[in-house]
N, C-alpha and C positions, 0 to 999 in steps of 0.2 A: 343070098342066091346060091352059095355053095351047098347050104343045107337043103334048099329047094331042089337043086339038081341031083341030090342024092336019092330023092324019091320021085321017080319018073311020072307017076300018076298025078302028082301035084302040078307039075309044069304042063302036062298034057290036057289038064282040065281047062274049062273056059276061063275061070278066075286066074289060073296059073299063066295062061297065055297073055291075059291083060297085064298081070304083074310083071311078066317078063318084058313086055313092050314098054311099060312105064319105066322099068329099070334101064332099058337101053336108051330111052328118051332123056332121062335124067343124067345118065352117064355122058351122053353126047353133049348136053347143055353144060355140064360141069367141065368137060374137056374143052369146049369152045370158050367158056369163061376163063379157064386156066390159060389157054393159048392167048386169048385177048389180053389178059392181065400181064402175062409174061412178055408179050410183044410190046405193050405200053412201057413196062418196066425197062425192057432192053433198050427201046428207043430213047428213053429218058437217061439211062445209064450211059449210052453211047454219046449223048450230048453233054451231060454234066461232068462226067469223070475227067475229061481233058481240061475242062474249065477249072475244076477244083485243083487239079495238078499244076495249073499255071498260076495259081494264086501265090503271092509272096509268102515266105515263111513266117514273117512277123507283122504285127500291126503296131504302128506308132500311136499311142494313146492320144497325144496332143492333136494329131491329124484326124482322128475319128471320134469326136465327142458324141456322135450319133449312136455309138455302140453302148453307151452307158446311161444310167438312170439320171434323170433330172426332175425338177419339180413339175414340169409340164407333161412329161411323158413317163410316168412311173411304170415302165415295162421291163421285162427281162429279155435281153437280146443276145447276150454273149455269156458263155460259161465263165464262172468266176475263176480267176487265177488264184489258186489257193496254195498254201505251203503244205508240206508233208504232214504236219501236225493236224491240219484241218480236214484232210481227206477222209479219214475214218469217221470223224464227227459228222461230216456232211452226209456220208452214206447211211449212218445210223439214224440221224435225226430227220431224215426226209429231204425233200428237194430244197434247193437254194431259194426258190421263190417263197416257200413256206417260211424259211428262216428269215427272209427279208421282211415278211409281213409282221414277224415278231419283233423286228428291230425298230428302234426309235429313229435311227439314222437312215434316211431313204435317199439322200442326195449324194450321188457319186460314190456309192458304197463299193462299187466294183473297181474303182480306181486305186484300191489299196489292198495290200496283203498284211497279215498280222505277223509280228515278229515271232519266229518259232522258238526263240529263247524263253518265251513265256512272260516277257515284260508287258505285253499288251499294247506296245507302241504301234502306231500305224505307220506303214511304210508305203510311200507313194510309188506307184509303178510307172514305168516309161514304156515298156513293150509287152505285148501279148502274143502267144503262139497262135498262128492263123491255121490251125489244124481243124478244119470245119467238121462238125459232128456228122453232117450228111455224108462227107467223104468216107469217114470211118464206117458208118452204117452201110453205105453202098458197097464197100470193099468186103465186108462180112457177108452181105447178101450174095455177092458174086462167088465168094468162096463156097458157100453152102449150095448154091444152085449148081455149081460145077460138081460138087460131091454127089448131088442128087441125079446127075446124068443129063442135065440140060446142056444143049449145044450153045456155048458162048463163043462170040467172035474171038479170034486169036489175040487181037489187041487188048480186049478186056481181060482175057486170061493172063496176059503178060503183066498188066497193071495189078491184077489180083495177087499174083505171086510176090509182089513187092509190099504186101500188107505189113508183114513183120518188120520190113525196113522202115516203113512210115511210122510204125509204133515206136521202134527204137529211136528214130529221129526225133519224135515228139518228146520222148523221155529225156534225150540228150539236150534238146532245146529248153525244156522245162528246168533241168538242172542248171544249165548255163544262166538262164534268166533269173532264177532264184538267187544264185550266187551274185549276179550283177546287181540286183536290187538291194539285197542285204548289205553288200559291200558299200555301195554308194550311200545308203541310208546311215551307215556307221560313221561316215566322214563328218568331222566338224568343219566349221567355216574356214579355219586356218589350213586344215589338211586339203580342202577343196582347192583353195588358192595355190597351194604348194604343188598339188598333183594335177593341175588343170591340163597340162600338156598330155599326160597319160590318160586322163579321162577323155580328152578330145580324140586321142588315138583310138581308144576303145569304141567311142561312138562312131568313128570313121569305119572301123572294121565291122561293126554291127549293122551299119546303114544299108549295105547291099541286101540284107535279109528283108528289108522293108520295101526296097525299090525294084530289085531284079531277080533275086534267087528264089526259086519256087520249089515245091515239094517234088516235082517231076524231074528236076535236074540231077545230074550225076554227082556234082561236087558238094552236096549239102553237108555231108559229114566232115569234109575238109573245112567248110565254112565254120561249123560249130567248133572244130578243133582249133581253128585260128582264134576264134573269140575266147575260148577257154585259155589258150596260151597267153593272150594279152591280159586276161583277168589274173592269171597266175603271176605275171610280171608285176601287175599293180599290187597284188597281195604281198609279194616279196618285198617291194619297196616300202609299202605301207607298214608292214610288220617291223621292218628295220627302223623306220622313222619313229614308230611308237616305242620301240625298245630304247632308242636314244632319248626320246622325250621322257620316258620313265626314269632314265639315269639323271637327266637334268632336273626332273621333279624331285628326285631323292636328294640332290644337292641343295635345292631350295628348301626342302623340308628340314634339312639340318640347320638352316637359318631360322625357320619359323619356330622350331622347338628347342632352340639353343638357349640355355641359361648361362649368362656371362658371369654371374656372381653365385656360384654354387655354395651352398652351406657346408662348412666343414664339420666333421664329426667331432663334437666336443669331448666324447668319451675317449677318442683316440688322440686328439690334439688339444692341448691346453689352449685357453683363450689367448689371443694376441692382445698386446696393448693397442691403443688407438692408432698410433703411427704405423705399427707393424701390420695391423689389419688392413688399412687402406693401401699400404704398399703391397700386401699380399693380393688384394683385389686387382691392383694395377698390373701386377705381373701375370696373374691368372687370365686377365682380359687379353693381354698381349698374346698369350699363348693360344687362347681360343680364337681370337680374331685372325691370327696367322693361319690357323687351320681352316677357318671359314674363307679366308682370302684365297687359299690354295684351291678350295672347292669352286669358288667363283671363277677363278682363272681357267678352270676346266670347261666351263659352259661354252665359251666362244669356240674352242676347237671342236666340241661336239656338234655345234651348229654348222661349222665348216664341213664336218663329216657328212651331215645331211645334204649340204650343198653338193658335195662330191658325188654322193649317192644318186641324187635326183638330176643334177644338171652336168655332172662331170667336171666341175671346176672347184677350185679351193681358194677363192679370193676373199671370202668373208663379207662380200658386198654385192652379191648377185642381185640384179634388179628385180627378179621375180620372187626374191625372198625377203623383200623389205618388210612386208606385213608380218612374216614369220619372225624376223628379228625384233620387230616392234612388239609383237605378242610376248616374247620371252623377256624382253627388257621390262615390260609392264609387270610380268610375273615376278621378276627380280625385285622391282620396286615394292610390290605388295609384300613379299617375304621380308624385306628390310623394315617395312612399317610394322609388321608383326613382331620382328625381332626387337625393335625399340620398345614397342608398347609392352610386350611380355616382360622384358627386363626392367623397365621402369616400374611396372606393377610389382614384380618380384622384389626389387630394391626397396620400394615403399613398404612392402610386407615385412622385409627383413628389419628395416630401421624401426618401424612402429610395432613390430611384433613383440611377443613376450619372451622369446629366446634371446639370451645374451649374445652379443656379437664380439665385443672387445672389452678390455678393462681400462679404467682410468685411475690414476693415483689421486688420492684425496689428502691434501696437506693442510695441517692446522697452522694458521698464521694469525694468532690472536689479534683482534677479536673475531676474525673471519675464517671460513673454510675455503680453500682454493682448490680448483681442479688442475691437474697436470696431465695432458695439455689443457689449455683454457677452453671454456665453453665456446668461445668465439671460434677458436681453431677447429674444434670438433664440428661445429655447424658448417664452417667453410669446407672442411674435408667432405662432409656429406653432400653439400651442394656441388662441389667439384666432381665428385663421383657420379652424381646424377647427371651432370652436364656431359660427362664423358659418355654415358650410356646414350644420351640423346644424339650424340655426334658419332655414333658407330658407323653410319653410312658413309662418312667421309673417307673411309678406308677402301671404298669400292668405286672405281672409276667407271663412268658411263661410257657407252659406245658412240662412235661417230654416227651421224644420222644415216639411217638406211643400211647400217652394217652391224657386224658383231665385233668390230675392231675397237679396242679401247682408245679413248682420246689421248693423244700424246701430251706430255707436259710441255708448257710453253715458258721458256726462260724470260723473265721480265728484268730488263736492265735498269729501268727507272725505279728507284726504291719507293717513290711516292705513289706509284701505280699499283693497285691491288691485284694480286695474282688471281686469275679467273679460276673458279671452282667447277671442275668438270666431274664431280662426284655426285652421288645421289643425295648428299647431305641436305642441300637447300630444299629439294623436292619433298623429302621425307619430313623435314621440320614443318612444312606448311600443311601437312596432312591434318585434317581437323581432329582425328582421334589422337594423334601425337600431341597436338596443341593442347587438347583437353587433358 
């Protein structure tokens, strides 16, 4: 029309007049359509925005199974809660619905996130962010309508100005939930039982986000900050527990890989005679066992340190740590079983191997040749030495039930009554691998 208007005779002609009239009619229709569309949009926005802002921050997965896929209704209803590693892959490879079609697993696929460490393990999620996609889209539309000069109500403008706040809030919530899910998925059964109080406290702090705190409230960032603070406390305690557990495991590894009868270097040390050899083994064992016993005695105090860390007491018999004490006592038992089996096998290899262990004197006493010491004494020494290996666990006292406190020795006045054995000896001896 600008070009038409530059040439007067065109618009003044009969066809120009008709074209001008058509242009005005179309412009009027388009304006009416635009006004009608905008009015409907505005009415809808005025209705839905307050509703979205009143929605709770989080969704409890267990309470909303309708949001997820199942065998009966294979439909996509909620954006997938993905880890940072998956975001780019999702954007590149197309929609999540397309990815779902390619997946063999179609049941409850959105109730999991994948471990960002790259192990491929599935991590079940408990909470989802309730940041509705329509809310985000509506806020963006409001922002651009305002920029285009449309007259928006003051209430809508005020909500639109908070768009960046909502975006930041969703990022903060996402970060918090990712930390929450990955932390809880990393806990083993023993850690869960030990930290149940802290987990319950964390759930208690997160719960208002499901029931009463919405996007439109003022204290949303304080809520996220409080959740993160509780998570940091859980992290701190968990890291300290794991550090102490690693220390305990190092002590137990010293049992598992300890060789009681080390081979001495024949090039540096001349061979002992038979009696000297077994005496040497006896002294060496006492020295090594004493070192192992010192390590064993450190385990109880380390567990008491965990008790002090988690529960603030140092009794060694806290009722909520019974399963933790039992777990480590079982680990000690397994390490002693390995200690006995490893050393019996090594002893067998030494005795029946090709390398010489000790010397014996051969005496000619016509018409026979005699060994000094006698063959019977040598065999008895070997048996006695093997028996001592099998009884290594008798040096390690078990704990009182439900504690990490060693059983006290009980004096028996009656000589005919057998002293009770509170060590690991009888338990280890009955282990089928040790028996074999």
